[in-house]
Structure formats: C-alpha cells, structure tokens
Backbone as JSON Lines, residues from 0, in Angstrom:
{"i":0,"aa":"X","n":[-17.94,11.11,13.55],"ca":[-18.01,11.12,12.09],"c":[-18.06,9.67,11.59]}
{"i":1,"aa":"X","n":[-18.84,9.44,10.57],"ca":[-18.94,8.12,9.96],"c":[-17.6,7.74,9.35]}
{"i":2,"aa":"X","n":[-17.32,6.45,9.35],"ca":[-16.06,5.98,8.76],"c":[-16.05,6.3,7.27]}
{"i":3,"aa":"X","n":[-14.98,6.91,6.84],"ca":[-14.84,7.26,5.43],"c":[-14.16,6.1,4.71]}
{"i":4,"aa":"X","n":[-14.6,5.82,3.52],"ca":[-13.94,4.82,2.69],"c":[-14.22,5.2,1.25]}
{"i":5,"aa":"X","n":[-13.26,5.81,0.62],"ca":[-13.42,6.29,-0.75],"c":[-12.46,5.49,-1.64]}
{"i":6,"aa":"X","n":[-12.96,4.99,-2.76],"ca":[-12.13,4.24,-3.7],"c":[-12.19,4.94,-5.05]}
{"i":7,"aa":"X","n":[-11.01,5.25,-5.6],"ca":[-10.93,5.91,-6.9],"c":[-10.16,4.99,-7.84]}
{"i":8,"aa":"X","n":[-10.82,4.58,-8.93],"ca":[-10.13,3.79,-9.95],"c":[-9.14,4.71,-10.67]}
{"i":9,"aa":"X","n":[-7.92,4.22,-10.88],"ca":[-6.89,5.02,-11.53],"c":[-6.45,4.31,-12.81]}
{"i":10,"aa":"X","n":[-6.82,4.92,-13.95],"ca":[-6.46,4.35,-15.25],"c":[-5.82,5.38,-16.17]}
{"i":11,"aa":"X","n":[-6.3,6.63,-16.07],"ca":[-5.79,7.71,-16.94],"c":[-5.39,8.9,-16.07]}
{"i":12,"aa":"X","n":[-4.67,9.84,-16.67],"ca":[-4.13,10.96,-15.88],"c":[-5.22,11.78,-15.18]}
{"i":13,"aa":"X","n":[-6.42,11.89,-15.77],"ca":[-7.51,12.61,-15.1],"c":[-7.88,11.97,-13.77]}
{"i":14,"aa":"X","n":[-7.68,10.65,-13.64],"ca":[-7.99,9.96,-12.4],"c":[-7.06,10.41,-11.27]}
{"i":15,"aa":"X","n":[-5.85,10.84,-11.62],"ca":[-4.92,11.37,-10.62],"c":[-5.53,12.61,-9.98]}
{"i":16,"aa":"X","n":[-6.12,13.48,-10.8],"ca":[-6.77,14.7,-10.31],"c":[-7.95,14.34,-9.41]}
{"i":17,"aa":"X","n":[-8.74,13.34,-9.83],"ca":[-9.88,12.89,-9.04],"c":[-9.43,12.37,-7.67]}
{"i":18,"aa":"X","n":[-8.37,11.57,-7.65],"ca":[-7.85,11.02,-6.39],"c":[-7.33,12.13,-5.49]}
{"i":19,"aa":"X","n":[-6.62,13.07,-6.09],"ca":[-6.08,14.2,-5.34],"c":[-7.21,15.02,-4.71]}
{"i":20,"aa":"X","n":[-8.26,15.28,-5.5],"ca":[-9.41,16.05,-5.02],"c":[-10.12,15.33,-3.88]}
{"i":21,"aa":"X","n":[-10.3,14.03,-4.03],"ca":[-10.95,13.24,-2.97],"c":[-10.12,13.3,-1.69]}
{"i":22,"aa":"X","n":[-8.8,13.25,-1.84],"ca":[-7.91,13.35,-0.68],"c":[-8.02,14.7,0.0]}
{"i":23,"aa":"X","n":[-8.1,15.76,-0.81],"ca":[-8.26,17.11,-0.25],"c":[-9.57,17.22,0.53]}
{"i":24,"aa":"X","n":[-10.64,16.67,-0.03],"ca":[-11.95,16.74,0.63],"c":[-11.95,16.01,1.96]}
{"i":25,"aa":"X","n":[-11.4,14.78,1.98],"ca":[-11.37,14.01,3.22],"c":[-10.47,14.71,4.25]}
{"i":26,"aa":"X","n":[-9.31,15.18,3.82],"ca":[-8.38,15.85,4.73],"c":[-9.02,17.1,5.34]}
{"i":27,"aa":"X","n":[-9.8,17.8,4.53],"ca":[-10.49,18.99,5.02],"c":[-11.53,18.61,6.08]}
{"i":28,"aa":"X","n":[-12.32,17.55,5.8],"ca":[-13.32,17.06,6.76],"c":[-12.69,16.65,8.08]}
{"i":29,"aa":"X","n":[-11.46,16.12,7.99],"ca":[-10.78,15.62,9.18],"c":[-10.08,16.73,9.97]}
{"i":30,"aa":"X","n":[-10.08,17.95,9.43],"ca":[-9.51,19.06,10.18],"c":[-8.03,19.31,9.96]}
{"i":31,"aa":"X","n":[-7.47,18.78,8.87],"ca":[-6.06,19.04,8.57],"c":[-5.86,20.5,8.16]}
{"i":32,"aa":"X","n":[-4.71,21.05,8.49],"ca":[-4.36,22.42,8.08],"c":[-4.18,22.48,6.57]}
{"i":33,"aa":"X","n":[-4.18,23.67,6.02],"ca":[-3.99,23.84,4.57],"c":[-2.66,23.23,4.13]}
{"i":34,"aa":"X","n":[-1.6,23.45,4.89],"ca":[-0.31,22.89,4.48],"c":[-0.32,21.36,4.52]}
{"i":35,"aa":"X","n":[-0.96,20.78,5.55],"ca":[-1.07,19.31,5.6],"c":[-1.93,18.78,4.46]}
{"i":36,"aa":"X","n":[-3.03,19.49,4.15],"ca":[-3.89,19.06,3.03],"c":[-3.09,19.07,1.72]}
{"i":37,"aa":"X","n":[-2.26,20.08,1.54],"ca":[-1.44,20.18,0.33],"c":[-0.44,19.02,0.27]}
{"i":38,"aa":"X","n":[0.18,18.7,1.41],"ca":[1.14,17.58,1.44],"c":[0.45,16.26,1.12]}
{"i":39,"aa":"X","n":[-0.73,16.04,1.7],"ca":[-1.49,14.81,1.45],"c":[-1.86,14.72,-0.03]}
{"i":40,"aa":"X","n":[-2.37,15.8,-0.59],"ca":[-2.78,15.8,-2.01],"c":[-1.58,15.54,-2.91]}
{"i":41,"aa":"X","n":[-0.43,16.12,-2.58],"ca":[0.78,15.92,-3.39],"c":[1.23,14.46,-3.32]}
{"i":42,"aa":"X","n":[1.21,13.88,-2.12],"ca":[1.6,12.48,-1.96],"c":[0.66,11.57,-2.75]}
{"i":43,"aa":"X","n":[-0.65,11.86,-2.7],"ca":[-1.62,11.08,-3.47],"c":[-1.32,11.18,-4.97]}
{"i":44,"aa":"X","n":[-1.02,12.39,-5.43],"ca":[-0.68,12.58,-6.84],"c":[0.51,11.71,-7.24]}
{"i":45,"aa":"X","n":[1.52,11.67,-6.39],"ca":[2.73,10.88,-6.7],"c":[2.43,9.4,-6.84]}
{"i":46,"aa":"X","n":[1.7,8.83,-5.86],"ca":[1.45,7.38,-5.92],"c":[0.45,7.04,-7.02]}
{"i":47,"aa":"X","n":[-0.51,7.93,-7.29],"ca":[-1.46,7.69,-8.38],"c":[-0.75,7.78,-9.74]}
{"i":48,"aa":"X","n":[0.18,8.73,-9.85],"ca":[0.95,8.86,-11.09],"c":[1.8,7.6,-11.32]}
{"i":49,"aa":"X","n":[2.33,7.02,-10.26],"ca":[3.09,5.78,-10.41],"c":[2.21,4.67,-10.98]}
{"i":50,"aa":"X","n":[0.94,4.63,-10.56],"ca":[0.03,3.61,-11.09],"c":[-0.11,3.78,-12.6]}
{"i":51,"aa":"X","n":[-0.4,5.02,-13.06],"ca":[-0.59,5.22,-14.51],"c":[0.71,5.02,-15.27]}
{"i":52,"aa":"X","n":[1.85,5.36,-14.66],"ca":[3.14,5.28,-15.36],"c":[3.68,3.85,-15.45]}
{"i":53,"aa":"X","n":[3.51,3.07,-14.39],"ca":[4.17,1.77,-14.33],"c":[3.23,0.58,-14.43]}
{"i":54,"aa":"X","n":[1.99,0.72,-13.94],"ca":[1.09,-0.43,-13.9],"c":[-0.03,-0.34,-14.92]}
{"i":55,"aa":"X","n":[-0.35,0.88,-15.37],"ca":[-1.46,1.05,-16.3],"c":[-2.77,1.34,-15.6]}
{"i":56,"aa":"X","n":[-3.1,0.55,-14.58],"ca":[-4.33,0.81,-13.84],"c":[-4.22,0.25,-12.43]}
{"i":57,"aa":"X","n":[-5.08,0.79,-11.59],"ca":[-5.11,0.36,-10.19],"c":[-6.15,1.19,-9.47]}
{"i":58,"aa":"X","n":[-5.98,1.34,-8.16],"ca":[-6.93,2.16,-7.42],"c":[-6.26,2.82,-6.24]}
{"i":59,"aa":"X","n":[-6.86,3.93,-5.83],"ca":[-6.45,4.63,-4.62],"c":[-7.62,4.55,-3.65]}
{"i":60,"aa":"X","n":[-7.34,4.07,-2.43],"ca":[-8.35,3.99,-1.38],"c":[-7.99,4.98,-0.28]}
{"i":61,"aa":"X","n":[-8.99,5.72,0.18],"ca":[-8.82,6.67,1.27],"c":[-9.68,6.23,2.43]}
{"i":62,"aa":"X","n":[-9.08,6.05,3.6],"ca":[-9.81,5.61,4.78],"c":[-9.29,6.35,6.01]}
{"i":63,"aa":"X","n":[-10.02,6.2,7.09],"ca":[-9.56,6.68,8.4],"c":[-9.37,5.43,9.25]}
{"i":64,"aa":"X","n":[-8.14,5.22,9.71],"ca":[-7.81,4.03,10.48],"c":[-6.84,4.41,11.6]}
{"i":65,"aa":"X","n":[-6.57,3.44,12.46],"ca":[-5.6,3.65,13.53],"c":[-4.22,3.25,13.01]}
{"i":66,"aa":"X","n":[-3.25,4.13,13.18],"ca":[-1.86,3.83,12.81],"c":[-0.96,4.29,13.95]}
{"i":67,"aa":"X","n":[-0.17,3.34,14.46],"ca":[0.76,3.64,15.56],"c":[0.02,4.27,16.74]}
{"i":68,"aa":"X","n":[-1.21,3.78,16.99],"ca":[-1.97,4.25,18.14],"c":[-2.66,5.59,17.96]}
{"i":69,"aa":"X","n":[-2.66,6.11,16.73],"ca":[-3.3,7.41,16.5],"c":[-4.26,7.32,15.32]}
{"i":70,"aa":"X","n":[-5.34,8.1,15.38],"ca":[-6.3,8.19,14.28],"c":[-5.58,8.81,13.08]}
{"i":71,"aa":"X","n":[-5.7,8.17,11.94],"ca":[-4.94,8.59,10.77],"c":[-5.78,8.56,9.5]}
{"i":72,"aa":"X","n":[-5.45,9.46,8.59],"ca":[-5.97,9.39,7.23],"c":[-5.01,8.47,6.48]}
{"i":73,"aa":"X","n":[-5.55,7.36,5.98],"ca":[-4.73,6.35,5.31],"c":[-5.01,6.37,3.81]}
{"i":74,"aa":"X","n":[-3.93,6.39,3.04],"ca":[-4.01,6.35,1.58],"c":[-3.38,5.03,1.14]}
{"i":75,"aa":"X","n":[-4.14,4.23,0.4],"ca":[-3.61,2.99,-0.15],"c":[-3.69,3.07,-1.66]}
{"i":76,"aa":"X","n":[-2.55,2.89,-2.31],"ca":[-2.49,2.87,-3.77],"c":[-2.1,1.45,-4.17]}
{"i":77,"aa":"X","n":[-2.98,0.79,-4.92],"ca":[-2.75,-0.61,-5.25],"c":[-2.88,-0.84,-6.75]}
{"i":78,"aa":"X","n":[-1.99,-1.68,-7.26],"ca":[-2.06,-2.03,-8.68],"c":[-1.64,-3.48,-8.85]}
{"i":79,"aa":"X","n":[-1.88,-4.0,-10.05],"ca":[-1.46,-5.36,-10.39],"c":[-0.38,-5.29,-11.47]}
{"i":80,"aa":"X","n":[0.46,-4.27,-11.37],"ca":[1.53,-4.06,-12.35],"c":[2.69,-5.0,-12.16]}
{"i":81,"aa":"X","n":[3.84,-4.64,-12.75],"ca":[5.01,-5.51,-12.72],"c":[5.67,-5.64,-11.34]}
{"i":82,"aa":"X","n":[5.3,-4.77,-10.41],"ca":[5.9,-4.82,-9.08],"c":[7.22,-4.06,-9.03]}
{"i":83,"aa":"X","n":[7.71,-3.86,-7.82],"ca":[8.97,-3.15,-7.6],"c":[10.02,-4.19,-7.22]}
{"i":84,"aa":"X","n":[11.07,-4.29,-8.01],"ca":[12.1,-5.3,-7.78],"c":[12.86,-5.04,-6.48]}
{"i":85,"aa":"X","n":[13.24,-3.78,-6.25],"ca":[14.05,-3.44,-5.08],"c":[13.42,-2.22,-4.4]}
{"i":86,"aa":"X","n":[12.58,-2.48,-3.39],"ca":[11.84,-1.4,-2.72],"c":[12.81,-0.42,-2.05]}
{"i":87,"aa":"X","n":[13.85,-0.95,-1.42],"ca":[14.81,-0.08,-0.74],"c":[15.44,0.91,-1.73]}
{"i":88,"aa":"X","n":[15.8,0.41,-2.89],"ca":[16.4,1.27,-3.91],"c":[15.38,2.26,-4.47]}
{"i":89,"aa":"X","n":[14.12,1.82,-4.58],"ca":[13.06,2.7,-5.1],"c":[12.8,3.88,-4.15]}
{"i":90,"aa":"X","n":[13.21,3.73,-2.89],"ca":[12.99,4.79,-1.9],"c":[14.15,5.78,-1.84]}
{"i":91,"aa":"X","n":[15.14,5.62,-2.73],"ca":[16.28,6.54,-2.78],"c":[15.99,7.64,-3.79]}
{"i":92,"aa":"X","n":[16.16,8.9,-3.36],"ca":[15.97,10.03,-4.27],"c":[16.79,9.83,-5.54]}
{"i":93,"aa":"X","n":[16.16,10.06,-6.69],"ca":[16.88,10.0,-7.96],"c":[16.86,8.65,-8.63]}
{"i":94,"aa":"X","n":[16.42,7.6,-7.95],"ca":[16.35,6.28,-8.58],"c":[15.01,6.13,-9.28]}
{"i":95,"aa":"X","n":[15.03,5.78,-10.55],"ca":[13.79,5.55,-11.29],"c":[14.02,4.47,-12.32]}
{"i":96,"aa":"X","n":[13.04,3.58,-12.47],"ca":[13.14,2.58,-13.53],"c":[12.44,3.1,-14.78]}
{"i":97,"aa":"X","n":[11.78,4.24,-14.65],"ca":[11.07,4.83,-15.79],"c":[11.73,6.12,-16.22]}
{"i":98,"aa":"X","n":[10.91,7.03,-16.71],"ca":[11.43,8.3,-17.22],"c":[11.33,9.41,-16.17]}
{"i":99,"aa":"X","n":[10.87,9.05,-14.97],"ca":[10.67,10.07,-13.94],"c":[11.96,10.54,-13.3]}
{"i":100,"aa":"X","n":[11.82,11.48,-12.39],"ca":[12.97,12.03,-11.67],"c":[13.37,11.16,-10.48]}
{"i":101,"aa":"X","n":[12.56,10.15,-10.17],"ca":[12.88,9.3,-9.03],"c":[12.6,9.98,-7.71]}
{"i":102,"aa":"X","n":[11.63,10.88,-7.69],"ca":[11.29,11.59,-6.46],"c":[9.91,11.2,-5.92]}
{"i":103,"aa":"X","n":[9.16,10.42,-6.69],"ca":[7.78,10.1,-6.31],"c":[7.63,9.42,-4.97]}
{"i":104,"aa":"X","n":[8.16,8.2,-4.82],"ca":[7.99,7.46,-3.57],"c":[8.74,8.12,-2.4]}
{"i":105,"aa":"X","n":[10.03,8.47,-2.57],"ca":[10.72,9.12,-1.44],"c":[10.08,10.46,-1.08]}
{"i":106,"aa":"X","n":[9.61,11.19,-2.07],"ca":[8.95,12.47,-1.81],"c":[7.65,12.27,-1.06]}
{"i":107,"aa":"X","n":[6.85,11.28,-1.5],"ca":[5.59,10.98,-0.82],"c":[5.85,10.56,0.62]}
{"i":108,"aa":"X","n":[6.9,9.76,0.83],"ca":[7.21,9.32,2.2],"c":[7.52,10.52,3.1]}
{"i":109,"aa":"X","n":[8.25,11.49,2.58],"ca":[8.59,12.68,3.37],"c":[7.36,13.53,3.7]}
{"i":110,"aa":"X","n":[6.36,13.51,2.84],"ca":[5.17,14.33,3.03],"c":[4.19,13.74,4.04]}
{"i":111,"aa":"X","n":[4.3,12.45,4.29],"ca":[3.35,11.76,5.16],"c":[4.04,11.36,6.47]}
{"i":112,"aa":"X","n":[3.26,10.85,7.43],"ca":[3.83,10.44,8.72],"c":[4.34,9.01,8.69]}
{"i":113,"aa":"X","n":[3.88,8.22,7.76],"ca":[4.34,6.84,7.65],"c":[4.05,6.26,6.29]}
{"i":114,"aa":"X","n":[4.82,5.22,5.91],"ca":[4.61,4.57,4.62],"c":[5.09,3.13,4.7]}
{"i":115,"aa":"X","n":[4.3,2.24,4.11],"ca":[4.68,0.84,3.95],"c":[4.47,0.48,2.49]}
{"i":116,"aa":"X","n":[5.38,-0.3,1.93],"ca":[5.24,-0.75,0.54],"c":[5.35,-2.26,0.52]}
{"i":117,"aa":"X","n":[4.36,-2.89,-0.11],"ca":[4.37,-4.33,-0.3],"c":[4.38,-4.56,-1.8]}
{"i":118,"aa":"X","n":[5.4,-5.26,-2.29],"ca":[5.51,-5.47,-3.74],"c":[6.5,-6.59,-4.01]}
{"i":119,"aa":"X","n":[6.39,-7.11,-5.19],"ca":[7.34,-8.1,-5.65],"c":[7.18,-8.26,-7.14]}
{"i":120,"aa":"X","n":[8.22,-8.78,-7.8],"ca":[8.15,-8.96,-9.26],"c":[6.9,-9.74,-9.65]}
{"i":121,"aa":"X","n":[6.1,-9.16,-10.54],"ca":[4.9,-9.81,-11.04],"c":[3.75,-9.88,-10.05]}
{"i":122,"aa":"X","n":[3.88,-9.21,-8.88],"ca":[2.84,-9.3,-7.85],"c":[2.07,-8.0,-7.66]}
{"i":123,"aa":"X","n":[2.38,-6.99,-8.45],"ca":[1.74,-5.71,-8.23],"c":[2.34,-5.01,-7.03]}
{"i":124,"aa":"X","n":[1.77,-3.87,-6.68],"ca":[2.31,-3.06,-5.59],"c":[1.18,-2.49,-4.75]}
{"i":125,"aa":"X","n":[1.39,-2.46,-3.45],"ca":[0.51,-1.77,-2.52],"c":[1.37,-0.76,-1.76]}
{"i":126,"aa":"X","n":[1.07,0.52,-1.96],"ca":[1.71,1.57,-1.19],"c":[0.67,2.05,-0.19]}
{"i":127,"aa":"X","n":[1.01,1.96,1.08],"ca":[0.11,2.44,2.13],"c":[0.85,3.55,2.87]}
{"i":128,"aa":"X","n":[0.21,4.72,2.95],"ca":[0.82,5.84,3.66],"c":[-0.24,6.53,4.48]}
{"i":129,"aa":"X","n":[0.19,7.19,5.54],"ca":[-0.79,7.82,6.42],"c":[-0.26,9.12,7.01]}
{"i":130,"aa":"X","n":[-1.24,9.95,7.38],"ca":[-0.97,11.22,8.06],"c":[-1.87,11.21,9.29]}
{"i":131,"aa":"X","n":[-1.26,11.47,10.47],"ca":[-2.03,11.48,11.7],"c":[-3.01,12.65,11.71]}
{"i":132,"aa":"X","n":[-4.25,12.35,12.07],"ca":[-5.28,13.39,12.17],"c":[-4.88,14.32,13.32]}
{"i":133,"aa":"X","n":[-4.98,15.63,13.11],"ca":[-4.61,16.57,14.17],"c":[-5.4,16.28,15.46]}
{"i":134,"aa":"X","n":[-4.7,16.29,16.56],"ca":[-5.31,15.94,17.85],"c":[-6.47,16.88,18.21]}
{"i":135,"aa":"X","n":[-6.4,18.12,17.77],"ca":[-7.44,19.09,18.13],"c":[-8.6,19.11,17.15]}
{"i":136,"aa":"X","n":[-8.57,18.18,16.17],"ca":[-9.64,18.16,15.15],"c":[-10.9,17.49,15.72]}
C-alpha cells in the first residue's frame, strides 16, 4: 500500500468531524477492527477538540509509520496555542484548565497503543499517538 499522509486543518468544530472521518477511512484501509476504528476515531476527536478549545487552530496529520518496531497508524495533532504548562498533570483524569471534564488526553492515551506530548508555555503543542496495525492485516 502507498504511504498514507493526510493533513486536516482544524479551526472549527466541523473540522473535528472531518479529522475523525479521515481517521476512520485510514483505519479501515489498514485493516483495523470496528472496535479499534471506533477507539482511533474517538481519540482523534479528543485531540482535535483540544485544538479548537485551547489553541483556536492547528492540524491533525494521519500517517503510517514504524513505532516501537511495529507498523502503526500515527495521529499527530499540532497547534501553535498557549502550550501545556504541566503535561504530567494534564494526563491525570479530571484535570482541566478549561471547561472540559479533563478526560480528553488521558482518555485518548487509553484508547491508543502509545502517546507522546511535546509542549511548553507559548510553544504550542504536538500530541503524537499511535495504534499498531493488526499483524494479520
């Protein structure tokens, strides 16, 4: 299969739906089960919603890359927003600097096989998460 690389600009809530749909399409092409596709789409929704809620705009990139020695569907959500002051605290259920329930990042991490967050005050945020492509796909 040709290398997939999909970029979705995220500025308004409709873009969250577009990113989620693109994630579902790629996950389906890669042979993920329905439950895995649902988890991937939900995780994409969470990180895309964070972009609209905290940064105003950014983008979601979907690619297929190697992670921890396995072929993976990689989701990167990047923005140039205010950044996350305390990433460790942001990963605790119930912690939110906004009006949310504080389940977005920790929930997305639980839905995927791995997650890395790069951020700092005034530096924007890059959330990278991945789900290993099923071995039998």
